[in-house]
C-alpha positions as CSV (number, residue, x, y, z in Angstrom):
1,M,102.4,112.6,154.2
2,Q,104.1,109.6,152.5
3,D,100.9,107.6,153.0
4,V,98.9,110.1,150.9
5,N,101.5,110.0,148.1
6,S,101.5,106.2,148.1
7,I,97.7,106.1,147.9
8,L,97.7,108.6,145.0
9,T,100.5,106.6,143.2
10,D,98.6,103.3,143.8
11,A,95.4,104.8,142.4
12,D,97.3,106.1,139.3
13,E,99.0,102.7,138.7
14,N,95.7,100.8,139.0
15,M,94.0,103.2,136.5
16,E,97.0,102.9,134.1
17,A,96.8,99.1,134.4
18,T,93.1,99.3,133.5
19,M,94.0,101.5,130.4
20,L,96.6,98.9,129.3
21,F,94.0,96.1,129.7
22,L,91.4,98.0,127.7
23,D,93.9,98.7,124.9
24,E,94.7,95.0,124.8
25,S,91.0,94.1,124.7
26,L,90.2,96.5,122.0
27,A,93.1,95.3,119.9
28,H,91.5,91.9,119.7
29,I,88.3,93.3,118.2
30,R,88.6,92.8,114.5
31,A,87.9,96.1,112.7
32,G,87.8,94.9,109.0
33,K,91.4,95.5,108.3
34,A,94.5,93.3,108.9
35,N,96.0,93.6,112.4
36,I,98.5,91.0,113.6
37,R,97.3,91.5,117.2
38,I,94.1,89.5,116.5
39,L,96.3,86.4,116.6
40,D,97.8,87.3,120.0
41,G,95.5,84.9,121.9
42,V,96.1,81.9,119.6
43,K,98.4,79.3,121.1
44,V,100.2,76.6,119.1
45,D,101.3,73.2,120.4
46,Y,105.1,73.4,120.1
47,Y,106.9,70.3,121.3
48,G,104.4,69.7,124.1
49,S,103.9,73.2,125.3
50,L,101.4,75.9,124.2
51,V,103.1,79.0,122.9
52,P,101.8,82.1,121.1
53,I,102.0,81.9,117.3
54,A,104.5,84.9,117.3
55,N,107.0,82.6,119.1
56,V,107.1,80.1,116.3
57,A,106.4,82.1,113.2
58,T,106.8,85.5,111.5
59,I,103.5,87.4,111.3
60,T,103.1,90.2,108.8
61,T,100.4,92.2,107.0
62,P,101.4,92.3,103.3
63,D,98.3,94.4,102.5
64,A,95.3,95.9,104.4
65,K,93.2,92.8,104.0
66,T,95.7,89.9,104.5
67,I,97.7,88.5,107.4
68,A,100.6,86.2,106.5
69,V,102.0,83.7,108.9
70,Q,105.3,82.1,108.0
71,P,106.4,79.3,110.4
72,W,110.1,79.1,111.2
73,E,109.8,75.3,110.8
74,K,107.8,73.9,107.8
75,G,106.4,71.1,110.0
76,L,104.4,73.5,112.0
77,I,102.2,74.7,109.2
78,G,99.5,72.2,109.9
79,T,99.6,72.8,113.6
80,I,99.4,76.6,113.2
81,E,96.5,76.2,110.8
82,K,94.6,74.0,113.2
83,A,95.2,76.4,116.1
84,I,93.8,79.3,114.0
85,L,90.8,77.2,112.9
86,N,90.1,76.2,116.5
87,S,90.5,79.7,117.9
88,D,87.8,82.4,118.1
89,V,89.5,84.5,115.3
90,G,86.7,83.5,112.9
91,I,88.9,83.5,109.8
92,T,89.7,80.4,107.7
93,P,93.4,80.1,107.0
94,M,94.7,79.3,103.5
95,N,97.9,77.3,103.3
96,N,100.3,77.1,100.2
97,G,102.8,74.8,101.9
98,E,105.1,77.6,103.0
99,V,102.9,80.5,104.2
100,I,99.5,80.6,105.9
101,R,97.4,83.5,104.7
102,L,94.3,84.9,106.5
103,G,92.0,86.9,104.3
104,I,90.2,89.5,106.4
105,P,86.6,89.6,105.1
106,P,84.8,92.9,104.9
107,L,82.4,93.5,107.8
108,T,78.7,93.8,107.3
109,E,76.9,96.9,108.8
110,E,75.2,94.7,111.4
111,R,78.6,93.1,112.4
112,R,80.2,96.5,112.7
113,K,77.4,97.6,115.0
114,Q,77.9,94.5,117.1
115,L,81.6,95.2,117.3
116,V,81.0,98.8,118.4
117,K,78.6,97.5,121.1
118,Q,81.3,95.1,122.2
119,A,83.9,97.9,122.3
120,R,81.6,100.1,124.3
121,H,81.0,97.3,126.8
122,E,84.8,96.9,127.2
123,G,85.1,100.6,127.7
124,E,82.3,100.6,130.3
125,E,84.1,97.8,132.2
126,A,87.3,99.9,132.2
127,K,85.4,102.9,133.5
128,I,83.9,100.9,136.3
129,S,87.4,99.7,137.2
130,V,88.7,103.2,137.2
131,R,85.8,104.4,139.4
132,N,86.6,101.5,141.8
133,A,90.2,102.5,142.1
134,R,89.1,106.1,142.9
135,R,86.6,104.8,145.5
136,D,89.3,102.6,147.1
137,A,91.8,105.6,147.2
138,I,89.2,107.9,148.8
139,E,88.3,105.2,151.4
140,Q,92.0,104.9,152.3
141,L,92.3,108.7,152.6
142,K,89.3,108.8,155.0
143,K,90.9,106.1,157.2
144,L,94.1,108.3,157.4
145,I,92.0,111.1,159.1
146,K,91.5,108.7,162.0
147,N,95.3,108.3,162.2
148,G,95.8,112.1,162.5
149,L,95.8,113.4,158.9
150,P,94.4,116.9,158.7
151,E,91.0,117.1,157.0
152,D,92.1,119.8,154.6
153,T,95.0,117.6,153.4
154,E,92.5,114.8,153.0
155,K,90.2,117.0,150.9
156,D,93.1,118.2,148.7
157,S,94.1,114.6,148.2
158,E,90.5,113.6,147.3
159,T,90.6,116.4,144.7
160,S,93.9,115.0,143.3
161,V,92.3,111.5,143.1
162,Q,89.4,113.0,141.3
163,K,91.7,114.7,138.8
164,I,93.5,111.4,138.1
165,H,90.1,109.7,137.7
166,D,89.0,112.4,135.2
167,K,92.2,112.1,133.2
168,Y,91.8,108.3,132.8
169,I,88.0,108.5,132.0
170,K,88.9,111.0,129.2
171,K,91.6,108.6,127.9
172,I,89.1,105.7,127.9
173,D,86.6,107.9,126.0
174,D,89.3,108.9,123.4
175,L,90.4,105.3,122.9
176,L,86.8,104.2,122.4
177,M,86.1,107.0,119.9
178,A,89.2,106.0,117.9
179,K,88.2,102.3,118.0
180,E,84.6,103.1,116.9
181,K,85.8,105.2,114.1
182,E,88.1,102.4,113.0
183,I,85.3,99.8,113.1
184,M,82.8,102.0,111.3
185,T,85.2,103.0,108.5
186,V,84.4,100.9,105.4
């Protein structure tokens, strides 16, 4: 019986990891308002090693259309500015000598539609991953029948896997709807 529980737990953990990955992926899609998470992927050369901007500066959103980056060391302003320019953020930083400001430009309707399409693609990839976790769990349960697991227990376990699957698919759909609403809100 412990084997069945460990299979269900593994499937749940895999699906939860997929949700976390999707949440992280969607956070990097710029939705027209300031969000400090769009800088998460930007690395800065800090004394020979690449570190996230958050490790060398304070990042804030003073208003809905601006991100402010204040380096802890003034000498890093140029390095941070170059890192942002070279990244795929797509925003030109403005530097006043102490603080780097990123003005978030309003999105065009066409760009909003592209971002919604990108978000849906990320969501579909997550759904595929959840389905794969379900399939793997069911295959492992079917193998347990050969090792003496009663068929009715296996069928009940398959139903449990399906319920876990349905729960995560609904979470993905809810997350996508919220992101699409955020992107399409002007």
